N, C-alpha and C positions, 0 to 999 in steps of 0.2 A: 530734605535729605535726612534719613533716619539716623545716620551715623555722625551728624554734625555735633561738634563739641562747642560748649560755651567757653568763653575766656576762663571762667572759674574752673570748669572741668579740665581744660587743658593745663592750667596752672597746677591743679591738684595732681594730675598725672605726671607732669614734669617733676614736681616736688617728690613724688613717690619714686620715680625712676632715679632721681638724684640720690635719695637716701639709699636705695639698693646699690647704686654704683659705688657710693662711698664705702658701704659695708663690704662689697666684693673687693674693692681696692685694698682695704685693710687686711682681708683674708689672703689675698694674693701676695701681698708684700712679704709675708713670712715664708712663702714657698720657695723651694730651690728653683734655680733658673730653668732646669730641664722640665719641671712641672709647669712653670709659667709658659714656656715655649709650647708644650703640649696643649695647654689650654688655648693659647692663641691659634694654634693649628685647628683645633676643634671648632672654634668660633668661625674661622675662615671656611672650613668645610661646610659648616651649617649655612653660612651665607651663600656659598656657591650652590648648595643643594636647593636653596630657596630662591635662587635668582629669578626664576620665572614668575613666582608669586610676587616678589619684590617689584619686578618690572611692571606687572599688571596693576599693582596698587599704585605705583608711581604714575602710570598712564592715567588712572582715574584722578589722581591728585593734580596732574597737569591739566586735565580737562576742566577741573574746577577752579583753576588758578587764573582765570581770565583777567581779573582786576590787578594782578601783580605786575610790577615793573619788569622789564626784560632781565635786569640783574637778579631780581628775586626768582624769576622763573628759571634762570640758569642755575641758581643754587638749588632749586627744588628738583631739577631734572636729573634723573639717574640713568646714565648710559651704561652699557655693559662694562666699560672700563671703570666707571665710577662705582659700580656694584662690586 
């Protein structure tokens, strides 16, 4: 699979996402509540608009998850309600 990540690649991506999340949290902490609510609505709108692509990617993930336990497969599964 061309898109397969090594453990090191995945760890580096997660570390990068964590740094970005901490920076965003620090920036958002100083905003007024109305701005925070608007940002949360924008994120929710973006997720809803991308629901089809998210579901398609999750379908591919589920197809590649044969070796996972049922509990891990359940955590990986994104239903419309979970999206």
